[in-house]
C-alpha positions as CSV (number, residue, x, y, z in Angstrom):
1,M,0.0,0.0,0.0
2,A,1.3,3.5,-0.9
3,E,2.2,5.8,1.9
4,V,-0.5,8.2,2.9
5,V,0.4,11.7,4.2
6,G,-1.5,13.4,7.0
7,S,-4.7,12.7,8.8
8,S,-7.3,14.5,10.9
9,P,-9.6,13.4,13.7
10,I,-13.0,12.0,13.0
11,G,-15.6,14.8,12.8
12,S,-13.0,17.6,12.5
13,T,-13.7,18.4,8.8
14,M,-14.9,21.9,8.1
15,I,-17.5,22.9,5.4
16,Y,-15.9,24.9,2.6
17,N,-19.0,27.1,2.1
18,Q,-22.4,26.1,3.4
19,P,-24.6,25.0,0.5
20,M,-28.3,24.3,0.7
21,A,-28.0,20.6,1.5
22,L,-31.2,18.5,1.4
23,V,-30.3,17.1,4.8
24,D,-27.5,18.5,6.9
25,P,-24.7,16.2,8.1
26,K,-24.5,15.5,11.8
27,E,-21.3,16.9,13.3
28,T,-20.8,14.0,15.8
29,I,-21.0,10.2,15.4
30,Q,-23.0,8.6,18.2
31,S,-22.6,4.9,17.2
32,K,-19.4,3.4,18.5
33,E,-19.4,0.9,15.6
34,V,-19.5,3.7,13.0
35,Q,-16.9,5.7,15.0
36,E,-14.5,2.8,14.7
37,L,-15.2,2.2,11.0
38,V,-14.8,5.7,9.8
39,K,-11.2,5.8,10.9
40,F,-10.7,4.2,7.4
41,F,-11.4,7.7,5.9
42,N,-8.6,9.3,7.9
43,E,-6.3,7.2,5.7
44,T,-8.0,7.7,2.4
45,L,-9.0,11.4,2.7
46,G,-7.7,12.7,6.0
47,F,-11.2,13.4,7.4
48,C,-14.6,11.8,7.7
49,P,-16.7,12.8,4.7
50,N,-19.9,14.7,5.1
51,S,-21.7,12.0,3.1
52,V,-21.0,9.6,5.9
53,L,-21.9,12.2,8.5
54,T,-25.3,12.5,6.8
55,M,-25.8,8.7,6.4
56,Q,-25.1,8.2,10.1
57,R,-28.5,9.7,10.9
58,K,-29.3,6.0,10.3
59,P,-26.3,4.2,11.9
60,G,-27.0,0.9,10.3
61,L,-26.8,2.5,6.8
62,A,-23.5,4.3,7.7
63,E,-22.1,1.0,9.1
64,A,-23.1,-1.0,6.0
65,F,-21.8,1.7,3.6
66,V,-18.4,2.0,5.3
67,N,-17.9,-1.8,5.3
68,L,-18.8,-2.0,1.6
69,N,-16.4,0.9,0.8
70,K,-13.6,-0.8,2.7
71,A,-14.3,-4.1,0.9
72,V,-14.4,-2.5,-2.6
73,M,-11.5,-0.1,-2.2
74,K,-9.0,-2.3,-0.3
75,N,-5.8,-3.2,-2.1
76,D,-5.3,-6.9,-2.2
77,S,-4.6,-7.5,-5.9
78,E,-2.8,-5.9,-8.8
79,I,-5.4,-3.1,-9.0
80,T,-3.7,-0.5,-6.8
81,S,-5.3,1.9,-4.4
82,E,-4.3,4.8,-6.6
83,F,-5.8,3.3,-9.7
84,K,-9.0,2.4,-8.0
85,R,-9.4,6.1,-7.1
86,L,-8.8,7.1,-10.8
87,I,-11.5,4.6,-11.8
88,A,-13.8,6.2,-9.3
89,F,-12.8,9.6,-10.6
90,V,-13.7,8.9,-14.3
91,S,-16.9,7.2,-13.1
92,S,-17.9,10.2,-11.1
93,N,-16.9,12.5,-14.0
94,A,-19.2,10.5,-16.3
95,T,-22.2,11.1,-13.9
96,G,-21.3,14.7,-13.2
97,C,-20.8,14.3,-9.4
98,R,-18.5,17.2,-8.4
99,Y,-18.3,16.1,-4.8
100,C,-17.0,12.6,-5.7
101,Q,-14.6,14.1,-8.2
102,A,-13.0,16.2,-5.5
103,H,-12.8,13.2,-3.1
104,T,-11.4,10.7,-5.6
105,I,-8.7,13.0,-7.0
106,R,-7.6,13.9,-3.4
107,A,-7.5,10.2,-2.5
108,A,-5.6,9.4,-5.7
109,E,-2.9,11.9,-4.8
110,R,-2.7,10.6,-1.2
111,Y,-2.1,7.1,-2.7
112,G,0.8,8.3,-4.8
113,S,-0.7,9.4,-8.1
114,S,1.5,11.7,-10.2
115,K,0.5,15.1,-11.3
116,E,0.9,14.0,-14.9
117,R,-1.6,11.2,-14.4
118,M,-4.1,13.4,-12.5
119,L,-3.9,16.2,-15.1
120,E,-4.2,13.8,-18.0
121,I,-7.0,11.7,-16.6
122,W,-9.4,13.8,-18.7
123,N,-7.6,12.6,-21.8
124,F,-6.3,9.2,-20.7
125,E,-6.9,7.5,-24.0
126,E,-4.2,9.7,-25.6
127,S,-1.9,9.9,-22.6
128,A,1.4,8.1,-22.4
129,H,1.0,8.1,-18.6
130,F,-1.6,5.3,-18.8
131,S,-1.0,1.7,-20.0
132,E,-3.2,0.0,-22.5
133,R,-4.4,-2.2,-19.6
134,E,-5.4,0.8,-17.6
135,K,-7.1,2.5,-20.5
136,S,-9.3,-0.5,-21.1
137,A,-10.5,-0.3,-17.5
138,L,-11.1,3.4,-17.5
139,A,-13.0,3.3,-20.8
140,F,-15.1,0.5,-19.4
141,A,-15.8,2.4,-16.2
142,I,-17.0,5.5,-18.1
143,A,-19.4,3.4,-20.2
144,A,-20.6,1.4,-17.2
145,S,-21.4,4.6,-15.3
146,K,-23.7,6.0,-17.9
147,V,-27.5,5.7,-17.6
148,P,-28.5,3.7,-19.5
149,Q,-25.2,1.8,-19.4
150,A,-23.2,2.0,-22.6
151,V,-20.8,-1.0,-22.4
152,T,-20.3,-2.4,-25.9
153,P,-19.0,-5.8,-26.9
154,N,-15.7,-4.2,-28.0
155,L,-15.2,-2.7,-24.5
156,E,-16.0,-6.0,-22.9
157,Q,-13.6,-7.8,-25.2
158,N,-10.8,-5.3,-24.6
159,L,-11.4,-5.5,-20.9
160,K,-11.1,-9.3,-20.8
161,I,-7.9,-9.2,-22.8
162,H,-6.2,-7.2,-20.0
163,W,-8.0,-8.2,-16.8
164,S,-9.0,-11.5,-15.1
165,D,-12.6,-12.2,-14.1
166,D,-11.7,-11.5,-10.5
167,E,-10.2,-8.2,-11.4
168,I,-13.2,-7.2,-13.5
169,V,-15.4,-7.8,-10.5
170,E,-13.1,-5.5,-8.5
171,I,-13.4,-2.8,-11.3
172,M,-17.1,-3.1,-11.5
173,G,-17.3,-2.9,-7.7
174,V,-15.7,0.5,-7.8
175,V,-18.1,1.7,-10.5
176,A,-21.1,0.4,-8.6
177,L,-20.0,1.9,-5.3
178,F,-19.6,5.3,-6.8
179,G,-22.8,4.9,-8.7
180,Y,-24.4,4.9,-5.2
181,L,-22.2,7.7,-4.0
182,N,-22.7,9.9,-7.1
183,R,-26.5,9.7,-6.7
184,W,-26.4,10.2,-3.0
185,N,-24.2,13.3,-3.0
186,D,-25.6,14.9,-6.1
187,V,-29.2,14.7,-4.9
188,M,-28.4,15.5,-1.2
189,A,-26.1,18.4,-2.3
190,T,-23.7,17.1,0.3
191,P,-21.6,20.1,1.6
192,L,-18.0,19.8,0.3
193,E,-15.2,19.9,2.9
194,N,-12.5,22.5,2.8
195,D,-9.7,20.0,2.1
196,A,-11.5,18.3,-0.7
197,A,-12.3,21.6,-2.4
198,L,-8.7,22.7,-2.1
199,S,-7.5,19.4,-3.6
200,A,-9.9,19.7,-6.5
201,K,-9.0,23.3,-7.3
202,E,-5.3,22.4,-7.2
203,L,-5.4,19.1,-9.2
204,L,-8.4,19.5,-11.6
205,A,-8.1,22.4,-14.1
206,S,-11.7,22.1,-15.3
207,W,-13.4,21.4,-12.0
208,D,-16.3,23.4,-10.4
209,R,-18.1,22.8,-7.2
210,G,-21.6,22.4,-8.6
211,R,-24.3,22.2,-5.9
212,H,-21.8,21.5,-3.2
């Protein structure tokens, strides 16, 4: 696992600029189970995201979500933590979720992504900073994220040339996880945290905050 720089206590995240959220996040986590689980986000982001602070109004939902997130995003194969965040980024870009774009690019940097890869993720198909193997996964993720889904036989064939069935399940797990998050955060207008906003402004030339 790549080295992660910095962390902050659970619940310490600040809101960049208070939007009109559908439901406001709760500032404290009452459930001890959820408190323990969200320490995961101190590694990935350096703070507990406001999406989870909103979900924890229903502690069982927050607990199930964090466990799913940990299962999908853990690094126990050749798909690195950094590359999973870039898959999540292109998926979130395809759906237009600005909140998740900010989070995924911040996490990609924390897991060691280069500035060249982050700046060229918009045009990965033409970039020398991505392998053909990675390009097949990113193209698939974009198509799989659309509604209705747009995965073609050619995309499937190219994916299966480069990735095993187990790895394809991992890739699709990331797409599906962020399909949930993209819908949740875009509809809820989840307030974007200071650190996530700063990362997006620094690392994404064409990014705007949207409703967040």
